[in-house]
C-alpha positions in Angstrom: -35.8 -51.0 -48.3 -39.1 -52.0 -46.7 -40.3 -50.5 -43.5 -42.9 -51.2 -40.9 -46.0 -49.0 -40.8 -47.6 -47.9 -37.6 -50.9 -46.0 -37.9 -52.2 -43.7 -35.2 -55.6 -44.6 -33.7 -55.2 -48.3 -34.5 -55.2 -47.7 -38.3 -53.3 -50.7 -39.7 -53.4 -51.0 -43.5 -51.3 -53.3 -45.8 -51.3 -54.2 -49.5 -54.7 -55.0 -50.8 -56.0 -55.1 -47.2 -57.7 -52.3 -45.3 -59.0 -52.2 -41.7 -61.2 -49.7 -39.9 -60.0 -46.6 -38.0 -61.4 -45.8 -34.6 -62.3 -42.1 -34.1 -63.6 -42.7 -30.6 -64.0 -45.6 -28.2 -65.3 -44.4 -24.8 -65.7 -46.9 -22.0 -66.0 -44.3 -19.2 -63.1 -45.5 -17.0 -62.1 -42.0 -15.9 -63.4 -40.0 -13.0 -65.7 -37.6 -14.7 -67.7 -37.0 -17.9 -65.2 -37.3 -20.8 -63.8 -34.2 -22.5 -66.2 -32.9 -25.2 -69.3 -34.6 -23.8 -72.2 -32.5 -22.4 -75.7 -32.8 -21.1 -79.0 -30.8 -21.1 -81.8 -31.6 -18.8 -85.4 -30.7 -17.7 -85.0 -32.5 -14.4 -84.2 -30.4 -11.2 -82.8 -33.4 -9.3 -79.2 -34.1 -10.4 -79.8 -37.8 -9.9 -82.4 -37.7 -12.6 -80.0 -36.2 -15.2 -77.3 -38.0 -17.3 -74.6 -38.4 -14.7 -71.1 -40.0 -14.8 -70.7 -42.9 -12.4 -67.1 -44.0 -12.0 -68.2 -46.9 -9.8 -69.9 -48.6 -12.7 -67.9 -47.0 -15.6 -71.0 -45.6 -17.4 -73.2 -42.6 -17.8 -76.7 -43.1 -16.2 -80.0 -41.4 -16.0 -83.0 -42.4 -13.7 -86.7 -41.8 -14.2 -88.5 -39.2 -12.1 -91.8 -40.3 -10.5 -93.1 -36.7 -10.4 -92.2 -34.8 -13.5 -91.7 -35.6 -17.3 -88.1 -35.8 -18.3 -86.2 -34.6 -21.4 -82.5 -35.6 -20.9 -79.9 -35.2 -23.6 -76.4 -36.6 -23.7 -74.2 -35.0 -26.4 -71.1 -36.7 -27.8 -68.1 -34.7 -29.2 -68.5 -33.3 -32.7 -67.0 -35.5 -35.5 -65.5 -34.6 -38.9 -66.1 -37.5 -41.3 -64.8 -35.8 -44.5 -61.9 -38.2 -44.8 -63.9 -41.4 -44.5 -65.9 -43.5 -46.9 -67.8 -45.5 -44.3 -68.5 -44.8 -40.6 -70.6 -46.5 -37.8 -71.7 -45.4 -34.4 -71.6 -48.5 -32.1 -72.9 -48.3 -28.6 -73.9 -50.4 -25.6 -77.0 -49.1 -23.8 -78.4 -50.8 -20.8 -82.1 -50.0 -20.1 -84.2 -51.2 -17.3 -87.9 -50.4 -16.7 -89.4 -52.3 -13.8 -92.9 -53.8 -14.6 -93.7 -51.1 -17.1 -91.3 -51.2 -20.0 -93.1 -53.7 -22.2 -96.6 -52.5 -21.1 -96.6 -48.8 -20.7 -93.1 -48.0 -22.0 -92.9 -45.1 -19.6 -89.3 -44.3 -20.5 -87.4 -44.7 -23.8 -84.0 -43.9 -25.3 -83.3 -42.5 -28.7 -80.2 -41.7 -30.8 -80.1 -38.5 -32.8 -77.8 -36.9 -35.3 -77.3 -33.3 -36.4 -75.2 -31.4 -38.9 -75.8 -27.9 -37.4 -76.4 -28.5 -33.7 -80.0 -27.2 -34.0 -81.9 -29.7 -36.1 -81.8 -33.3 -34.9 -82.9 -36.4 -36.7 -83.8 -39.7 -35.0 -81.6 -42.6 -36.0 -82.6 -45.2 -33.4 -85.5 -45.7 -30.9 -85.7 -48.3 -28.1 -89.4 -48.6 -28.5 -89.0 -49.9 -32.1 -87.3 -53.0 -30.7 -89.0 -56.3 -30.3 -89.8 -56.8 -26.6 -88.5 -60.3 -26.8 -85.0 -58.9 -27.3 -84.9 -57.4 -23.8 -88.0 -58.4 -21.8 -87.8 -55.1 -19.9 -84.0 -55.3 -19.4 -81.5 -54.7 -22.3 -78.4 -56.8 -21.7 -75.5 -54.4 -21.0 -73.1 -56.3 -23.1 -75.0 -56.0 -26.3 -73.7 -53.6 -29.0 -76.1 -51.6 -31.3 -74.9 -50.1 -34.6 -76.0 -47.1 -36.6 -74.7 -46.4 -40.1 -73.2 -42.9 -40.5 -71.9 -43.4 -44.0 -74.3 -40.8 -45.6 -72.4 -38.2 -43.6 -69.0 -39.2 -44.9 -66.9 -37.6 -47.7 -65.2 -34.4 -48.7 -67.3 -31.3 -48.3 -69.7 -32.9 -45.8 -70.4 -30.9 -42.6 -69.4 -32.0 -39.2 -71.8 -34.2 -37.3 -73.0 -34.4 -33.7 -74.6 -37.5 -32.1 -76.9 -37.3 -29.0 -78.7 -39.8 -26.9 -82.1 -38.6 -25.7 -83.9 -40.1 -22.7 -87.6 -39.3 -22.0 -90.0 -40.3 -19.3 -93.7 -39.6 -19.0 -93.6 -39.8 -15.2 -96.5 -42.3 -14.9 -94.7 -44.5 -12.4 -95.3 -44.5 -8.7 -91.9 -45.8 -7.7 -88.8 -43.7 -8.0 -85.5 -44.8 -9.6 -86.8 -48.1 -10.8 -86.4 -47.2 -14.5 -83.1 -46.1 -15.9 -80.7 -46.0 -18.9 -77.0 -46.5 -18.7 -74.5 -45.9 -21.6 -71.7 -48.5 -21.2 -69.7 -47.9 -24.3 -69.7 -45.5 -27.3 -67.6 -46.3 -30.4 -67.2 -44.5 -33.7 -65.2 -46.3 -36.3 -65.0 -46.7 -40.1 -62.9 -46.8 -43.2 -60.8 -43.8 -44.2 -61.0 -42.5 -47.8 -57.2 -43.0 -48.2 -56.0 -46.5 -47.6 -52.2 -46.9 -47.5 -50.1 -49.7 -48.7 -46.9 -51.3 -47.6 -43.8 -49.2 -48.3 -40.9 -50.0 -50.7 -37.9 -47.7 -50.1 -39.6 -44.3 -49.8 -42.6 -45.0 -52.0 -46.0 -44.5 -50.4 -49.1 -45.9 -52.2 -52.7 -45.5 -51.4 -56.1 -46.6 -52.7 -58.8 -44.0 -53.3 -62.5 -44.6 -52.8 -64.3 -45.5 -56.0 -65.7 -42.4 -57.7 -63.4 -39.9 -55.9 -62.3 -37.2 -58.3 -60.2 -34.9 -56.1 -56.5 -34.7 -55.4 -54.4 -35.6 -52.4 -52.0 -33.6 -50.1 -49.1 -35.1 -48.3 -47.0 -33.6 -45.4 -43.9 -35.4 -44.3 -40.7 -35.0 -42.3 -38.4 -36.7 -39.8 -40.1 -39.0 -37.3 -42.3 -37.0 -35.0 -43.1 -34.2 -37.5 -46.4 -32.5 -36.9 -48.5 -30.7 -39.5 -48.3 -26.9 -39.6 -44.9 -26.7 -38.0 -41.4 -26.1 -39.2 -39.4 -29.1 -40.2 -41.8 -30.8 -42.6 -42.6 -30.6 -46.3 -46.1 -30.0 -47.8 -47.0 -31.3 -51.2 -50.5 -30.5 -52.6 -52.6 -31.4 -55.6 -51.3 -34.9 -56.1 -53.5 -36.4 -58.9 -52.3 -40.0 -58.5 -52.2 -42.6 -55.8 -48.5 -42.7 -55.0 -45.6 -40.4 -53.8 -41.9 -41.0 -53.4 -40.2 -39.3 -50.5 -37.0 -37.7 -52.0 -35.0 -37.4 -48.8 -33.1 -40.3 -47.4 -35.5 -41.0 -44.5 -35.9 -44.6 -43.4 -37.8 -43.4 -40.3 -40.3 -40.6 -40.8 -43.8 -39.3 -40.2 -46.2 -38.7 -43.1 -49.7 -37.3 -43.2 -52.1 -37.7 -46.2 -55.5 -36.3 -46.8 -58.0 -36.1 -49.7 -58.9 -32.8 -51.1 -62.1 -32.2 -53.1 -62.1 -28.5 -52.9 -62.5 -28.8 -49.1 -59.5 -30.6 -47.5 -60.3 -33.7 -45.5 -58.7 -34.7 -42.2 -55.1 -35.6 -42.1 -54.3 -39.3 -41.5 -51.0 -39.9 -39.8 -48.5 -42.6 -40.4 -45.2 -43.3 -38.7 -42.8 -45.2 -40.9 -40.3 -47.1 -38.8 -37.3 -49.1 -40.0 -36.3 -50.8 -36.8 -33.9 -53.5 -35.8 -35.6 -56.2 -33.6 -34.9 -59.5 -32.0 -31.1 -59.2 -31.7 -29.2 -62.3 -30.7 -25.6 -63.1 -30.1 -24.0 -66.6 -30.3 -20.4 -66.2 -28.9 -17.5 -68.6 -29.0 -14.0 -68.3 -27.6 -12.9 -65.6 -30.1 -15.9 -64.9 -32.3 -19.7 -64.2 -32.1 -22.5 -64.5 -34.6 -24.8 -61.5 -34.4 -28.3 -61.8 -35.9 -31.4 -59.6 -35.9 -34.7 -59.0 -37.8 -35.6 -56.0 -40.0 -36.7 -54.9 -43.4 -33.8 -52.6 -44.5 -31.5 -53.3 -47.4 -28.3 -52.4 -45.5 -27.3 -52.1 -41.9 -24.5 -50.5 -39.9 -22.9 -52.3 -36.9 -20.5 -51.1 -34.2 -19.0 -53.2 -31.5 -16.5 -52.8 -28.6 -15.4 -54.1 -25.3 -17.4 -53.4 -22.1 -20.0 -50.7 -21.9 -18.7 -48.5 -24.7 -20.8 -45.8 -26.5 -21.4 -45.5 -30.2 -18.6 -43.7 -31.9 -15.9 -45.3 -29.7 -16.0 -48.8 -31.1 -15.2 -50.7 -34.3 -17.6 -49.7 -37.1 -18.8 -51.9 -40.0 -21.1 -50.2 -42.5 -23.5 -51.3 -45.2 -23.9 -54.9 -44.1 -26.2 -56.8 -46.5 -28.6 -59.2 -44.7 -29.6 -59.6 -41.1 -26.5 -61.2 -39.5 -22.8 -60.7 -39.2 -19.9 -62.7 -37.7 -17.4 -60.9 -35.5 -14.0 -62.6 -35.4 -10.6 -62.1 -33.6 -12.4 -61.3 -30.3 -10.9 -61.9 -26.9 -11.8 -64.9 -24.8 -13.8 -64.4 -21.6 -14.5 -60.7 -22.5 -17.6 -58.5 -22.3 -18.7 -57.0 -25.6 -21.5 -54.7 -26.7 -22.9 -54.5 -30.2 -25.0 -51.8 -31.8 -27.0 -52.3 -35.1 -29.2 -49.9 -37.1 -30.5 -49.5 -40.6 -28.0 -47.7 -42.9 -29.8 -44.3 -43.2 -29.8 -40.9 -41.6 -32.7 -41.2 -39.2 -32.5 -44.9 -38.0 -32.2 -45.7 -34.3 -29.5 -48.0 -32.8 -30.4 -51.2 -31.0 -27.9 -53.1 -28.9 -27.0 -56.4 -27.2 -24.3 -57.5 -24.9 -22.5 -60.8 -24.6 -19.4 -62.5 -23.1 -17.1 -64.6 -25.2 -16.5 -68.1 -23.8 -13.7 -69.1 -21.4 -10.9 -71.5 -22.2 -11.7 -75.0 -21.0 -9.2 -77.1 -19.1 -8.1 -79.0 -22.2 -7.7 -75.7 -24.2 -5.7 -74.1 -21.4 -3.4 -77.1 -21.2 -2.7 -76.9 -25.0 -1.5 -73.3 -24.6 2.3 -73.1 -24.6 2.4 -69.5 -23.5 3.3 -69.0 -19.8 3.1 -65.7 -17.9 5.2 -65.3 -14.7 5.4 -64.3 -12.0 1.7 -64.4 -11.3 0.7 -62.7 -9.0 3.1 -59.8 -9.7 3.6 -56.3 -8.4 5.7 -54.8 -11.2 6.8 -56.8 -14.3 5.4 -60.0 -15.9 7.3 -62.1 -18.4 6.2 -64.3 -21.3 7.7 -67.7 -22.0 8.1 -66.6 -25.7 8.2 -63.4 -27.6 4.8 -61.8 -28.4 3.8 -59.5 -31.2 0.8 -57.8 -29.5 -1.3 -57.9 -26.4 -4.1 -56.1 -24.5 -4.8 -56.1 -20.8 -8.5 -55.8 -19.7 -9.9 -55.1 -16.2 -12.8 -57.0 -14.7 -15.2 -54.6 -16.5 -13.8 -55.4 -19.9 -12.0 -52.0 -20.3 -8.6 -52.0 -22.0 -6.1 -50.6 -19.5 -2.9 -51.3 -21.4 -2.0 -52.5 -24.9 1.2 -53.0 -27.0 1.5 -53.6 -30.8 5.2 -54.5 -31.0 7.4 -57.4 -30.1 8.3 -57.9 -26.5 8.8 -60.5 -23.8 7.7 -58.6 -20.7 5.2 -56.0 -19.5 5.5 -53.4 -16.7 2.2 -53.5 -14.7 3.5 -51.5 -11.8 1.1 -48.6 -12.4 -2.0 -50.7 -12.6 -4.3 -50.8 -9.5 -4.3 -53.9 -7.4 -6.8 -56.4 -8.8 -7.6 -59.1 -11.3 -6.9 -58.7 -15.1 -7.0 -60.6 -18.3 -4.0 -60.6 -20.7 -4.9 -61.5 -24.3 -2.6 -61.4 -27.3 -0.8 -63.2 -30.1 2.6 -64.8 -29.8 5.3 -64.5 -32.5 4.6 -68.2 -33.3 1.0 -67.2 -34.2 -0.6 -68.7 -31.1 -3.4 -66.7 -29.6 -3.6 -66.7 -25.8 -5.8 -65.4 -23.0 -4.8 -65.8 -19.4 -5.8 -64.3 -16.0 -3.2 -62.4 -13.9 -3.3 -60.8 -10.5 -1.7 -57.4 -9.7 -0.6 -57.3 -6.1 
């Protein structure tokens, strides 16, 4: 059985192929400074501090014309222990009218800290070639800082800050500013997961990693640290088989080199998708897509619920033909993978109606029609069913007869379908008056 893998935070990893995981991607589309962000300032004027602007979807700071500035914008603390590579990508728009390339009266810098007290410069706007901006950084340009030295088990958490300074030499106010348009932190996790075959999970460790791995798993939606899941620790290898018969479940995996890394979540889904129905007069070909080995199917007339229809278990393949159906009848079909935790998907269809030529070929006659009490058949029948306009069975007989009492049925239109003693199948409309 193969299943689809959905990774939280846009982590999508398949056999021999890994992609980055995004820890943060802030584009400031809310109405206030995002949760976990903070500022410190030497400016007394709020307009000259880092300030959230929902009109422009950014965080801005303006230069003061009277006092030197020391404006800090702090990003949320990050734990990079479960990652082998990580980058801070940001778009910073700076404008310094008439003075940026000459006096460089204001500048922006990016710092990193592992203790919140000691900060180390990683990027400085004044180190850039003036030809790159000519006094005005384009707001759609992304800059990147390598955070890989801070990744790995046992490494402390890191904080990133953007510092804006001004020497207050300008004579005009609010003509120089910096605006953070986007902040993104993304990289490669230490544990890269493969495709899944049955309940086998495989992953690829970073070269040189000598620790073990922990896995926590349970039914779909399980969260770490709560009842309902199973924790397995100290796995020395790079694979684990889920012993339970889950075909949909949630698993968390982390590296452990004495200090546990961060959990990486995976939702393993075994879904039925793209269901189609191709009906004929008395049959329908049901098809779907999925990766399971076996499927269960249940069908019935009208808007029935699972458990009240005809069940077919352990279907091999992704299609099944339903036969001996009733003409011109509403049906509903449910399909799911054959396992304890799979979810049902459904489709509805209507079998085709007898054409004029097919109707003329039928020898069975029903009379009188309309009728208020008893209807008769022109030949003996072995079985029949009467359906209302919603496809519900309102009366059925499984023995030989030549007439039916419909006096207790409400006034309305019905369909009588059955099989004559001669073997002929028939389906005709009647009216109860």
